[in-house]
C-alpha positions as CSV (number, residue, x, y, z in Angstrom):
1,M,239.7,88.7,317.8
2,W,241.1,90.1,314.5
3,E,239.1,87.8,312.4
4,E,236.0,88.8,314.2
5,L,236.7,92.5,313.8
6,Y,237.5,92.0,310.1
7,E,234.4,89.9,309.4
8,D,232.1,92.2,311.3
9,H,233.2,95.4,309.6
10,Y,234.8,94.6,306.3
11,Q,231.6,94.6,304.2
12,E,230.2,97.7,305.8
13,L,233.4,99.7,305.4
14,V,233.6,98.7,301.7
15,A,229.9,99.8,301.3
16,Y,230.7,103.1,303.1
17,G,233.8,103.7,301.0
18,T,231.9,102.9,297.8
19,R,229.3,105.5,298.7
20,I,231.8,108.3,299.5
21,S,234.3,107.5,296.7
22,A,232.1,106.1,294.0
23,S,234.6,103.4,293.4
24,K,234.4,99.9,294.8
25,E,238.1,99.2,294.0
26,L,239.2,102.3,295.9
27,A,236.9,101.4,298.8
28,E,238.4,97.9,299.0
29,D,241.9,99.3,298.9
30,L,241.1,101.8,301.6
31,T,239.4,99.1,303.7
32,Q,242.5,97.0,303.5
33,E,244.7,100.0,304.5
34,T,242.3,100.6,307.4
35,F,242.8,97.1,308.8
36,V,246.6,97.4,308.3
37,K,246.5,100.6,310.4
38,A,244.4,98.7,313.0
39,L,247.0,96.0,313.2
40,M,249.7,98.7,313.5
41,H,247.8,100.2,316.4
42,A,246.6,96.9,317.9
43,D,247.2,98.0,321.5
44,T,244.9,101.0,321.1
45,V,242.2,99.2,319.1
46,M,242.0,96.1,321.4
47,D,241.5,98.4,324.5
48,L,238.4,99.9,322.9
49,S,234.9,98.7,323.3
50,P,233.3,97.1,320.1
51,C,231.3,100.3,319.5
52,K,234.5,102.5,319.7
53,Q,236.4,100.0,317.6
54,R,233.9,100.5,314.9
55,A,234.1,104.2,315.2
56,W,237.9,104.0,315.1
57,L,237.8,102.0,311.9
58,Y,235.4,104.5,310.2
59,R,237.4,107.5,311.3
60,T,240.6,105.9,310.1
61,F,239.0,105.0,306.8
62,K,237.7,108.5,306.3
63,N,241.2,110.0,307.1
64,L,242.8,107.6,304.6
65,F,240.2,108.6,302.0
66,L,240.8,112.4,302.6
67,D,244.6,111.9,302.4
68,R,244.1,110.2,299.0
69,C,241.9,113.1,297.9
70,R,244.5,115.7,299.0
71,R,247.3,113.8,297.4
72,A,245.4,113.5,294.1
73,A,244.6,117.3,294.2
74,L,248.3,118.1,294.8
75,E,249.4,115.8,292.1
76,N,246.9,117.4,289.7
77,A,248.0,120.9,290.6
78,Y,251.7,119.9,290.2
79,T,251.0,118.3,286.8
80,Q,249.1,121.4,285.6
81,N,252.0,123.6,286.7
82,L,254.5,121.4,284.8
83,Q,252.4,121.5,281.7
84,A,252.1,125.3,281.9
85,E,255.9,125.7,282.4
86,Y,256.4,123.3,279.4
87,A,254.1,125.3,277.3
88,E,255.9,128.6,278.2
89,D,259.3,127.0,277.5
90,R,258.0,125.6,274.2
91,G,256.5,128.9,273.1
92,M,259.8,130.7,273.8
93,Q,261.7,128.0,272.0
94,E,259.5,128.4,268.9
95,V,260.1,132.2,268.9
96,E,263.9,131.6,269.2
97,N,263.7,129.0,266.4
98,A,261.8,131.5,264.2
99,M,264.3,134.2,264.8
100,V,267.2,131.9,263.8
101,L,265.3,130.9,260.7
102,Q,264.9,134.5,259.8
103,S,268.6,135.1,260.0
104,I,269.3,133.0,256.8
105,S,268.9,134.5,253.3
106,P,265.3,134.7,251.9
107,Q,266.1,132.3,249.1
108,D,267.7,129.7,251.5
109,R,264.8,130.1,254.0
110,A,262.3,129.5,251.1
111,M,264.1,126.3,250.1
112,F,264.4,125.1,253.7
113,Q,260.7,125.7,254.3
114,L,259.7,124.1,251.0
115,R,261.8,121.0,251.8
116,Y,261.3,120.5,255.6
117,F,257.9,122.1,256.2
118,D,256.1,121.5,253.0
119,G,257.7,118.2,252.1
120,Y,259.0,119.0,248.6
121,S,262.0,117.0,247.3
122,A,265.3,118.7,246.3
123,E,264.5,118.0,242.6
124,E,261.0,119.7,242.9
125,I,262.5,122.7,244.6
126,A,265.2,122.9,241.9
127,Q,262.5,123.0,239.2
128,M,260.6,125.7,241.0
129,M,263.6,127.9,241.5
130,N,265.4,127.1,238.2
131,L,268.5,125.8,240.0
132,P,270.4,122.6,239.6
133,P,269.3,119.9,242.1
134,G,272.9,119.7,243.5
135,T,272.9,123.4,244.3
136,V,269.6,123.0,246.2
137,R,271.0,120.0,248.2
138,S,274.2,121.9,248.9
139,K,272.3,125.0,250.1
140,L,270.0,122.9,252.2
141,S,273.0,121.2,253.8
142,R,274.5,124.5,254.6
143,C,271.2,125.7,256.1
144,R,270.9,122.6,258.3
145,K,274.5,123.1,259.6
146,Y,274.0,126.8,260.3
147,L,270.6,126.2,262.0
148,K,272.0,123.3,264.0
149,Q,274.9,125.4,265.3
150,N,272.7,128.4,266.2
151,L,269.9,126.4,267.7
152,E,272.1,124.3,269.9
153,G,274.5,127.1,271.0
């Protein structure tokens, strides 16, 4: 009985699903789920006439497809909300970071920006600012420690 139901309706359900979903893979998955549901409700399906069995399969397929669509829409909305929250948090974090960076002396801030944002070496910064390279490294180290303490706390 099940083999006959499967053989009679599998291909037409896949074709129907491909038309409404534009994806043969999704249609095949949903067709399999439809037949699993039919097995789970065997007592109901077997009591139906062949015409009503076909209708039951189509209705079940359509409901499974709509459930997938709803789930995908909810997941998409959830993902967009998470991205929006992340963007807001990140924007606020950047403002806080900029405020902490503004709290160091202008000369130290200039050295820090030249080293870590512009990519200059300590020796190059030392030449630009007429300072010994050791002094530049020492000041950069103090800036890093200060910023680390203030950005973490």
